[in-house]
Steps between C-alpha positions, in 0.01 A plus 500: 500500500853374615623605846834629367455882457784502252284303252316737267185434292716525193719210635185296531372583157840414348518165672789591713338398834626131479846592431519756779361256751754235392778754546370592849493137603850444362630802709342346809660163427838663452456660847420172662801324324732767637373445846536119473863549368596731773353258762689211340827699529482501878691219679291203583573321829517132507229305672766310687762686694847478359379252220759465240413624151633446150856614468556513870406762762217477748133547476508887488765580251755362252438237228540544133220752474589707811160437642451216751235254369375206702293353228619415139333369191418122551777281339494135420805387689672152493398253765620551844521879471503704819277799542537764237664762714777266618521355144583842355734586780689170481502404132831574347387433125772237480298297244594170664141396538431591143798280385388214725142480367490187264209632301602874478189591683673771708560829320597854586222729604444767231535875555122552571568337838699814602742428779448126449621509139774239446404281791380144435151425430270251307260572217281198535307563189817489291733258680349342818680360793499118493523463886832319502529261806856600560435872467830596328408865497487504875825307536672752273379805679796627721325804642227262625203702369384154369490265797390141558323602824272730310172381326550395141167680412568770257144609412162349410315410181130494419293397208284740297206265437368698207815435304576144625421229245397259769268744659336592164402161372819359359730232636830612635719377794838644399550731807418225742720247316803724489487664832812407707332557836290204627138579568529876394247453219188282560281388221120445572271393215773583263544851609827618679522706807821632654536472876650831617629357814703232319597694179865637504444740210767325296304582173533169323128479460478837340797420260317186369157630489376429132198731506493768237496761779712368785256400769751505782625807691799482733564782749806533731464499871427857634710427803729228621615391849780712647852389439680686772810282484554567124747795556691326769547195283686698231 
């Protein structure tokens, strides 16, 4: 017999037990969801005192959402980008880096990136960075959120061997041939391997992969070196 005293033998005989159990579980989930929503509404303190957040303000208040947030969704920034908090605080959305890119690799971040929407980013699977030697995007950046003294590393790529033609018995060297970063992709016995310590995450390899299912995944850096001088350089 069920533990719920409100369930009658007639409910059992009429096959209502399952429906009522589902409803009971749904009610419990609603209660949990309400608790999570209420907790999320409480101000969240920054993990770094007085750290700038998107839209201005300090680590405890302000910003576009009204809630101080130290961490944001990872975004594939152009080369030379300062840390994300400084980037969001300093970027003026002037579009100069977008105009300066010779291959139109830099685009506006879409709305799903919340407070970062409209800031410059790269979609490496659509239009990768070609790692220009003269870095016109950095030269064009007046707020200095793209800087020559910052690493040019934007992310890292890796190969899904089950989808890679070379790793599944076919011959393919396209990614290693087209990679603009020397020694970022090594080929051993016809099989490519990406060196994470050398890869800049430019995305060229992913954009040229001929496999039926793209075998290369490119992820942005989760964190970048601090650019404390970005705001002072404006």
